[in-house]
C-alpha angles and dihedrals in degrees: 000000000000118000128225089245091055090050092050092048091048092051091048090056094053121094119262093250106057134145125233088245091056091050091050091047090051093049092048090050092051091047092051091050090050092049091051091051091048091049090050093049091050095048096252094139137117124236119235089255093051090049093051091049093050092045093050089056091052095047096055 
């Protein structure tokens, strides 16, 4: 989950002239990064071997 502070910091780092779509894209990006970090901290990760196995199934 993204915090209000993270949202404020993200908005502060954007240029003065920004579209609503760019703001939304930035917030989605920050949220995805946060989810990945949370997943990593909680052990919800794939090993290199698991990743290779899954990828080989998709590439066929």
